[in-house]
Structures are given as C-alpha cells and as structure tokens.
N, C-alpha and C positions, 0 to 999 in steps of 0.2 A: 176316263178323260172327257168330262163333259165340257161343252163349249161355253165360254164366257166371252162377251165382248166387253172390253174395258176402254172406255173413251176418256182420255185425259183432258181435263178442262183447263185451259191456260189461265194462270194466275189463281189457281185454287188447288186445294189438296184433295178436293172431293173426286171420286171415281164413280162414274155411273156404270152399272153392270147390267147387262140384258142377256137373257138366256134363250132367246128365240132364234133357232137355227136358220130360219127362213130369211132373216134379215142380215145374215152375214155378209152375203156378196154386195148388198146395198151400201155397206159402210166400208168403203175401200180403205179409208184412213184409219179404220179401228184397229186395235191390237188384239189379236186372237190369243186366247189362252185356254189350253186344255185343263180342266180341273175336275174336282170332284162335285158331289152333290152339294146344293145349297143347304145351310143349316135349317132346317125346319125345326188261385186257390188250390183248389186241390180236387182230386178225384176220390176223396175219402168217403163220400156219400152225404157230408154235411153241406147243406145249401148255403152258400155265401153270396154276399153282395157288397162290393167295396170299390174304391178307386185308390190307386197308388201310382208311384213313380219308379221305374226300373233304370238302373244305372247300368248301361251296356256300351261297350266301344267307345268310351269318352263322352257319350251323350245321354240325356235324360229321355225316357220314353214314358209319358203319361198313358195309363191304361185303365179301363173299367172292367171289373170282373163279375161275374154272376153265375150261379148254377152249382151243380154238382154232377159228377160223372166223368165220361171221356172228354179230354180237352179239345176245344175248338177255338182257333185264332181267327179273328176278323181284321181285314186290313182294308182301309178306306182308299178313295182315289187322290189324285194330285191336288194338293192344296186343301184338302178336306180334313175330317177328324172322325173319331170313333162315333160321334153323334150321328153321323150320316147312316149308320147301320143299327141304330138303336132298336128298331122295330124288329129286326132280325135277331139281334142280340137277346132281346128278352124272349122271343119265341123258342129259340134254340135252348136257352136255359130251362125254360118251362117244360121242354121236351125231354130233359134229363141229360143235359150236357153242361160241363163247366166251360163257359165262354169268356174269352179274353178279347177285348176289342181295343186295339193299340192305336195311339196317335204315332204316326211314323215320324222319324227324326225331322226336327225343324218345322213340324206342322202341328196343327191343333193347338193343345196347350203347351206344347214345347217351344223353347226359344228358337228363333229363326237362325238359319246358316248361311254362309256365303256360297256354298256350292253343295250340290246334291248328285248322288250316284246310286243307281239300283243296287249295284253290288253291296254298297255300304249299308243299304236298307235291309238287304237279305242277310247280311252278316248280323245285323241288330236283332232281327227276328230269331235268327239261330241261337244267338247268345241268350235272348229271352226265354226261349225254350229250355235251354240248359239251365239257366237260372232257377226256373220253376220246376225243374226236374221232370218235365214231360216226356213221355215215351210215345213217339209217332202221332203227334197231335194232327188233327185235320185242320186245314187252312182254307178260309174262303177269301179271295182277293178281288176288289172291285178295280178295274182299269189298272192304275199304277199298282194296287194291291196284288192284282193277279200277275202282274210282271214279277213283283217281289216274291210271290209264292213259287213261280216257275224258276226264277233265278236261284232261289234258295235250295231247291231240290237239285238243280244242275251243279251248284257249288258244294252241296253237302249232301250226297246221294244217301237215300234211305232214311232221311231224318223225318219225313212226314208220312202219315197214315192215309191221308187223302187230300187231294188238291181240287178246289173248286174255283173257277175263274169266270168273271164277267166282264167282257169288253177288254181283254188284255191283248197286247201285241208283243212280239219277240224281237222285232227290229222296226225301223221307222219307214225307210224308203219302200213304198208299194204296199204299206200296211193300212193306210188311211184312205177314206173315200176321196176321190180327186178334188171335188169342189171345196173341201176343207183343206186338204194338204197343200194345194197350190198357194193359198194365201198364207197359211200358218207357217209352212217351212221357209217361205221367202222372207218372212219379217224378222229382222234381227232383233234380239232382245238382250237386255241386261238382267232380267229377272232370273235368278238361279234356278228355280223350279221350271221355267219355261225352257231354259237352256238345255236342261236334262231332257225335257220332252222332245225337243228338236234333234237331239244327238244320240239318244239312248231310248231302249235297250239294244244291246248288239249280241243277242243270242242267235243261234243258227238252227236249222232243221236237224242237224246232227245232234245238237245239244238235246232237243226234244226227245230224240231216239233213246237217250241214256235214262230217261225217266221211267222208273218202273212202278211208281206209286198209282194207285187207282185215281183217275182224274175225269172230272166233268168240265168240259171247255164250253162256255156259253157266250152268246152275244145277242143283242136285240136285232129283229128284223131290219130296223132302220138305224143301226149302230154307226158310229164314226169309224169304226174298224170295219174293213172290207170283209164280207162274209167269207170270201176265198181265203183270206188270211186266217180268220178263226178256224175254217176247215183244215187248213195247212197244219196248224198247231195240233188239233185233234188227230189228225190222220198220222202224225209222226210220233206221237206218244202211245207206246204199245198199250192197246186195250182201252185207250181213252174214249169216253163218251161225248158226243156233240149234241148241243142243243141250241138252236136258233129260235129265239122266243118271239112268236108271232105279234105284229103290231107294237113291239116295244122299241125304244131307242137305246141310247148308250147306258143311261141310268134309270129309266122310268120304272123298270121292274126291280130295281135295287135299292135306290135311295129312300129309306124309310118307307118301303113298299111291303104290304103283307104277301106279296107273290113270291119273294125270294126264299123265305124259310122253307115252305113246302118243297121247292125244287132241291134244296140242300138236303131235307130230311128224306125224301124219296131216294136220293143218291145213297145217303148213309144206310138206309134199309137195304138197298140193292148190293152193297159191298160188305154188309154186316158190321158197320161201324157204330 
C-alpha cells in the first residue's frame, strides 16, 4: 500500500500523482490513495516463459509465467500489476522455481470492476491454483497481495506451502501509522479500490492462529504499516518468522528491487522449499 497523492485539476482530466510521503500533510486537500509500486506452467522441469489469461470466478486474471520447478505465486499491491515484481519474478525463475505473477482482479491488464473485496481476490487465487493443478505453492504478496495470501490460507486451510508477506495488514483500525491513517481514513471516496482499503481486510488474531503454513512476515523500518501490527501478525501465526527491513519503507525493498528475491530464497532454503 504505497502512498500516492492524487490532485484533481478542475476542468481537466489530468491527474497529478506525487509519491513523496513527506508532503502528505502539506496538501490537506489532496486525496490520499494507498497503492502499489509505480510501473518502472508447470513443474515438469521444462523451462517456460509465457503470458496468458485465466478465467476464474467470473473474472479474467492476466498472468506472466516463467521458470521450471516448484510453483511460486507473486501478488502485487493495490492498483498495481505483475510488472511491479518483474525483478523478483526473473530472479526466482532463474533460481529454479516456476513463477506465476498475477494481475489481481480488476487491476493491471484486467478490466476494471465496480467493487473489490479481499475475500474475492483470495478465492480467485485459490481457483487459479486449482486450475493449474499446483500442490501447495508458495505465495509472496506485497501489501494487498500479502493480505490476499493470508486471507486465502484462512479461507482454504492447507492450500499453501509457504507464505511471505511484505507490508500486509489484517485489519484497518490501528494498523496504519497515525500520520497517514488520520487523513486517509477520514477522506470519503468513490473509488472502489480505495473503498476496499478503507474498510477491509477484516481478519482477526484468531484467524492468524489457524495458519499452519511456514510464514515469513516482513515490513520496512519506515513502513505505512505499524511495526507493532506486523509483529502482531507474525507472533500469532505458529512458527512464523518476522523481518523488519532496516532503512526501507513500504515498497522500497520490493518494487522491482533486487533486495527481495534473496529474502525469499533464504526463507525457502530454511524451510526446504
């Protein structure tokens, strides 16, 4: 959930977007949006590289696939696309995994929708896993993608072989840093993706306790998600590992960054995936 400030220019369809968090409070009339990064097969042993569209739950999901080996699914943040994780996608594929980077419903190359819910997105990924015949794939999710990964395992226990999240939250109230939350949550919106961010997810600590999948829960030292909230998630998933990444913000170590793949690969090595 990276910050974007969107300033609507009267009499114009142009939207000026600025990504500098330090200016948020100075633009009290700005409309704050949590979003993702700015754009910058099979396990048979045969290396593949292709793009395709999967039809699941009445929606189309564009995805890019590359690699060979154990399956890994990558899920982007709010309003983003699979392109945000291209650097990690390529690195994991070259490390010996079959990697599927999805565009979540109504985002990326997919047609826009009138409303969005994390449970629907989790169901989409579950159906994608079934469609591809995957057995306990690993999932990395950034921000919204991390929410989807956790929601999926809560809804469909035992589906995933590993969960890695970066900057995820399990509920809204008390999860965001105050200087951001006060402005963002108070601003009414008609944007479906923003409405979802302001009202969801609605998971609980008890939900986290039901997750038995090996999990790595991460956030940046300067994340939009409170460190206490990240620690709350990790401490309630049995056996979960916590990493607070020094010097990083919500997406700086994730969005087409070479820093993410080594973190994921180290975790895979620890759990034998």
